[in-house]
C-alpha positions as CSV (number, residue, x, y, z in Angstrom):
1,M,16.6,-92.0,20.2
2,S,16.5,-91.0,23.8
3,V,15.1,-87.6,24.8
4,Y,18.3,-86.5,26.5
5,K,20.3,-87.1,23.3
6,H,18.3,-84.5,21.4
7,T,19.8,-81.0,21.1
8,Y,17.2,-78.3,21.7
9,R,17.6,-74.8,20.5
10,A,15.6,-71.6,20.8
11,Y,13.3,-70.8,17.9
12,G,15.1,-68.7,15.4
13,G,12.5,-68.2,12.7
14,R,10.3,-65.2,11.9
15,I,8.4,-63.7,14.9
16,T,4.9,-62.3,14.5
17,P,4.8,-58.6,15.2
18,L,3.1,-57.5,18.4
19,W,0.3,-55.5,16.8
20,T,-0.8,-58.5,14.6
21,R,-1.2,-60.7,17.7
22,V,-4.0,-58.4,18.8
23,L,-5.7,-58.7,15.5
24,V,-5.7,-62.5,15.9
25,L,-7.8,-62.1,19.0
26,A,-10.0,-59.6,17.3
27,R,-10.6,-61.9,14.4
28,Y,-11.7,-64.8,16.6
29,A,-13.7,-62.5,18.8
30,F,-15.5,-61.1,15.8
31,A,-16.2,-64.6,14.5
32,E,-17.6,-65.6,18.0
33,A,-19.8,-62.5,18.1
34,W,-21.4,-63.2,14.7
35,S,-21.7,-67.0,15.1
36,S,-25.0,-66.4,17.0
37,K,-28.2,-66.2,15.0
38,I,-29.5,-63.6,17.5
39,T,-26.6,-61.3,16.5
40,V,-27.6,-61.7,12.8
41,A,-31.2,-61.1,13.7
42,L,-30.4,-57.9,15.6
43,F,-28.3,-56.6,12.7
44,T,-31.1,-57.3,10.3
45,L,-33.4,-55.5,12.6
46,S,-31.1,-52.5,12.6
47,L,-31.4,-52.3,8.8
48,L,-35.2,-51.8,8.9
49,P,-35.1,-48.2,10.3
50,T,-32.4,-47.4,7.7
51,V,-34.7,-48.4,4.9
52,V,-37.5,-46.3,6.3
53,F,-35.1,-43.3,6.6
54,I,-34.0,-43.8,3.0
55,V,-37.6,-43.8,1.8
56,I,-38.4,-40.6,3.7
57,I,-35.3,-38.9,2.2
58,Y,-36.3,-40.0,-1.3
59,V,-39.9,-38.7,-0.8
60,A,-38.6,-35.4,0.6
61,N,-36.5,-34.7,-2.4
62,N,-38.8,-36.0,-5.1
63,P,-41.8,-33.7,-5.9
64,I,-43.7,-36.3,-7.8
65,A,-43.4,-39.0,-5.0
66,R,-44.3,-36.3,-2.4
67,A,-47.4,-35.2,-4.4
68,L,-48.6,-38.8,-4.7
69,I,-48.1,-39.6,-1.0
70,M,-49.2,-36.4,0.5
71,R,-52.2,-36.0,-1.9
72,G,-52.0,-32.3,-2.3
73,S,-51.0,-31.5,1.3
74,S,-48.6,-28.5,1.7
75,R,-46.6,-30.3,4.4
76,E,-43.0,-31.0,3.6
77,F,-40.4,-33.3,5.1
78,A,-37.5,-31.3,6.6
79,I,-34.2,-33.2,6.2
80,D,-32.2,-31.2,8.7
81,A,-30.2,-31.7,11.8
82,H,-33.2,-32.8,13.9
83,Y,-34.0,-35.5,11.3
84,F,-30.4,-36.9,11.5
85,F,-30.6,-36.7,15.3
86,L,-33.6,-39.1,15.1
87,I,-31.5,-41.3,12.8
88,L,-28.5,-41.3,15.2
89,Q,-30.7,-41.9,18.2
90,T,-32.5,-44.8,16.7
91,Q,-29.3,-46.6,15.5
92,S,-27.6,-45.9,18.8
93,W,-30.3,-47.7,20.9
94,I,-30.1,-50.6,18.5
95,A,-26.4,-50.6,19.2
96,L,-27.2,-50.9,22.9
97,A,-29.2,-54.1,22.3
98,I,-26.3,-55.5,20.2
99,T,-23.8,-54.7,22.9
100,A,-25.9,-56.3,25.6
101,W,-25.9,-59.5,23.6
102,V,-22.4,-59.5,22.0
103,A,-20.2,-58.2,24.9
104,P,-20.9,-61.1,27.2
105,R,-20.2,-63.6,24.4
106,L,-16.7,-62.1,24.0
107,I,-15.5,-62.4,27.5
108,S,-17.8,-64.4,29.7
109,Y,-17.0,-67.7,28.0
110,D,-13.3,-67.1,28.7
111,L,-14.0,-66.6,32.4
112,S,-16.4,-69.5,32.8
113,D,-14.1,-71.9,31.1
114,N,-11.0,-70.6,33.0
115,A,-9.3,-69.8,29.7
116,L,-7.7,-66.5,30.8
117,P,-4.5,-68.2,32.3
118,I,-4.0,-70.1,29.0
119,L,-4.6,-67.0,26.8
120,L,-2.4,-64.7,28.8
121,S,0.4,-67.2,29.0
122,R,0.9,-66.6,25.3
123,P,3.0,-63.7,24.1
124,I,0.1,-61.2,24.6
125,S,-0.5,-58.8,27.4
126,R,-3.7,-58.0,29.3
127,F,-4.0,-54.8,27.4
128,G,-3.7,-56.7,24.1
129,Y,-6.4,-59.1,25.2
130,I,-8.8,-56.4,26.1
131,L,-7.9,-54.4,22.9
132,G,-8.6,-57.4,20.7
133,K,-12.1,-57.9,22.2
134,L,-12.7,-54.1,22.0
135,I,-11.8,-54.0,18.3
136,A,-14.3,-56.8,17.5
137,L,-17.1,-55.0,19.5
138,L,-16.3,-51.6,18.0
139,A,-16.4,-53.1,14.5
140,S,-19.7,-54.8,15.1
141,L,-21.3,-51.6,16.5
142,S,-19.9,-49.4,13.7
143,A,-21.9,-51.4,11.2
144,V,-25.1,-50.2,12.8
145,T,-24.2,-46.7,13.9
146,W,-22.0,-44.2,12.1
147,I,-21.7,-46.2,8.8
148,P,-25.4,-46.2,8.0
149,C,-25.8,-42.7,9.4
150,L,-23.1,-41.4,7.0
151,L,-24.5,-43.4,4.2
152,L,-27.9,-41.7,4.7
153,F,-26.1,-38.3,4.9
154,A,-24.4,-39.1,1.6
155,Y,-27.7,-40.1,0.0
156,Q,-29.4,-36.9,1.2
157,A,-26.5,-34.9,-0.3
158,Y,-26.9,-36.8,-3.6
159,S,-30.7,-36.5,-3.7
160,S,-30.9,-32.8,-2.7
161,P,-31.6,-30.6,-5.7
162,G,-29.5,-27.7,-4.2
163,P,-26.0,-27.4,-2.8
164,W,-27.0,-29.1,0.5
165,I,-23.8,-30.7,1.6
166,S,-21.7,-27.5,1.9
167,D,-24.1,-26.0,4.4
168,N,-24.5,-29.2,6.5
169,L,-21.0,-30.6,7.0
170,R,-21.4,-30.1,10.7
171,I,-24.1,-32.8,10.6
172,A,-21.7,-35.3,9.1
173,A,-19.1,-34.5,11.7
174,G,-21.6,-34.7,14.5
175,L,-22.9,-38.1,13.3
176,L,-19.4,-39.5,13.3
177,V,-18.2,-38.0,16.6
178,G,-21.5,-38.7,18.4
179,A,-21.6,-42.4,17.2
180,V,-17.9,-43.0,18.0
181,I,-18.4,-41.6,21.5
182,W,-21.4,-43.8,22.1
183,I,-20.0,-47.1,20.8
184,A,-16.7,-46.6,22.6
185,F,-18.6,-45.9,25.8
186,L,-20.8,-49.0,25.3
187,S,-17.9,-51.2,24.4
188,I,-15.8,-50.4,27.5
189,L,-18.8,-50.5,29.8
190,G,-20.1,-53.8,28.3
191,L,-16.8,-55.6,28.5
192,A,-16.3,-54.3,32.1
193,L,-19.6,-55.5,33.3
194,S,-19.4,-58.8,31.5
195,S,-16.0,-59.5,33.0
196,W,-17.5,-59.7,36.5
197,V,-20.4,-62.0,35.6
198,R,-19.8,-65.6,34.4
199,W,-23.4,-66.1,33.2
200,R,-24.0,-64.6,29.8
201,I,-27.8,-64.0,30.3
202,V,-27.2,-62.3,33.6
203,A,-24.5,-60.1,32.1
204,T,-26.9,-59.0,29.3
205,G,-29.5,-57.9,31.9
206,I,-26.8,-56.1,34.0
207,I,-25.8,-54.0,30.9
208,F,-29.3,-52.9,30.4
209,A,-29.7,-52.2,34.1
210,A,-26.5,-50.1,34.2
211,I,-28.0,-47.8,31.6
212,F,-31.6,-47.4,32.7
213,V,-31.6,-47.9,36.5
214,P,-29.3,-44.9,37.2
215,A,-31.5,-42.9,34.8
216,G,-34.5,-43.5,37.0
217,V,-32.6,-42.7,40.2
218,G,-31.3,-39.5,38.6
219,G,-34.8,-38.4,37.6
220,V,-36.1,-39.0,41.1
221,M,-33.2,-37.0,42.6
222,S,-33.7,-34.1,40.3
223,A,-37.4,-34.0,41.0
224,I,-37.0,-34.2,44.8
225,L,-34.0,-32.0,45.2
226,R,-35.0,-29.7,42.4
227,T,-31.6,-29.8,40.9
228,R,-30.3,-30.4,37.4
229,W,-27.3,-32.4,38.5
230,G,-29.3,-35.6,39.0
231,F,-29.5,-35.9,35.2
232,L,-25.7,-36.7,35.2
233,L,-26.9,-40.2,36.2
234,N,-29.3,-40.4,33.3
235,I,-27.1,-41.7,30.4
236,P,-29.9,-41.6,27.8
237,Y,-30.6,-38.0,28.6
238,M,-26.9,-37.0,28.6
239,M,-26.3,-38.6,25.2
240,S,-29.4,-37.0,23.7
241,V,-28.3,-33.6,24.8
242,L,-24.7,-34.3,23.5
243,W,-25.9,-35.5,20.2
244,R,-28.2,-32.5,19.7
245,R,-25.3,-30.1,20.4
246,L,-22.9,-32.0,18.1
247,L,-25.4,-32.0,15.2
248,G,-26.7,-28.4,15.9
249,A,-30.2,-29.6,16.3
250,P,-32.8,-27.6,18.3
251,D,-33.4,-28.8,21.9
252,F,-37.1,-29.6,22.5
253,M,-36.5,-31.4,25.8
254,R,-37.9,-30.0,29.0
255,F,-34.6,-29.6,30.7
256,G,-32.6,-29.1,27.5
257,G,-29.5,-27.0,27.9
258,S,-29.4,-27.3,31.7
259,L,-26.3,-29.6,31.8
260,P,-23.0,-28.1,30.5
261,T,-21.2,-30.1,27.9
262,T,-18.1,-30.3,30.0
263,A,-20.1,-31.9,32.9
264,I,-21.5,-34.5,30.4
265,A,-18.0,-35.3,29.0
266,A,-16.5,-35.5,32.5
267,M,-19.2,-37.9,33.6
268,L,-18.7,-40.2,30.6
269,V,-14.9,-40.1,31.3
270,I,-15.5,-41.1,34.9
271,I,-17.7,-44.0,34.0
272,C,-15.1,-45.2,31.4
273,M,-12.3,-44.9,33.9
274,A,-14.3,-46.9,36.4
275,S,-14.9,-49.6,33.8
276,V,-11.2,-49.7,32.9
277,A,-10.4,-50.2,36.6
278,M,-13.0,-53.1,36.7
279,L,-11.3,-54.7,33.7
280,N,-7.9,-54.3,35.2
281,A,-9.0,-55.9,38.5
282,R,-10.7,-58.8,36.7
283,I,-8.5,-59.7,33.8
284,R,-5.7,-61.5,35.5
285,A,-3.3,-64.3,34.4
286,R,-4.1,-66.5,37.4
287,E,-6.5,-69.1,38.5
288,V,-7.7,-69.6,42.1
289,V,-7.5,-73.3,43.1
290,R,-9.5,-74.3,46.2
291,G,-8.2,-77.4,47.9
């Protein structure tokens, strides 16, 4: 039968809801992120500190184990806000390494293969595309940050001989809020930087550089100008101060307490807004053809 004799009609079947279309992208992005053996190796590495922290909590709450290990020493392990700050800090820097490896895999391949015009020609918006990638990255980072931190908190509450949890609920809230702030910041920054670099290895290096190079510049500025505001460029320092305040841990840093919490929050928001602007400028449903 000839083509012009066919009668074509619009599709009248069931339409997929808008919110599930984003989850399709998130599912494939998650599979792409974990298809690499390096991702699995980094996740396995993130479990090693957790095992060490579990052993320390067990020893701290078991008098017999503590007597065998300490061999009569009167020193005790204090499982307090400072201890959980060390846990959060350790897992958060492992999350940075995972972000530097995973984020370029989620978006650089689409750019290098010119796949964005094809993807965005489907019934999905630029916001939905970025949200799908963001969900996959947030889920991956959650597995190494707030989930193990809260599991360690729950184990300490279970192992403690006294009513420990009722007096330390702030620590649990601080672990959750601090980890969520950090992984959201890393995810937005990682995707933004990766969207401007087609080569995955280069994008990985740029993500590390974006965290540590401004930190060195801020330290030099603070030392030369003798001002505390240079530390607003030092993301590791700002996050350490913020985590300590969220957990209620004592501040042992040299310049601790010098930066207001509002200034730290404002700086993080500014960086996230700049990252969103970078994504908005880069993620476009067009392809430049040079003739």
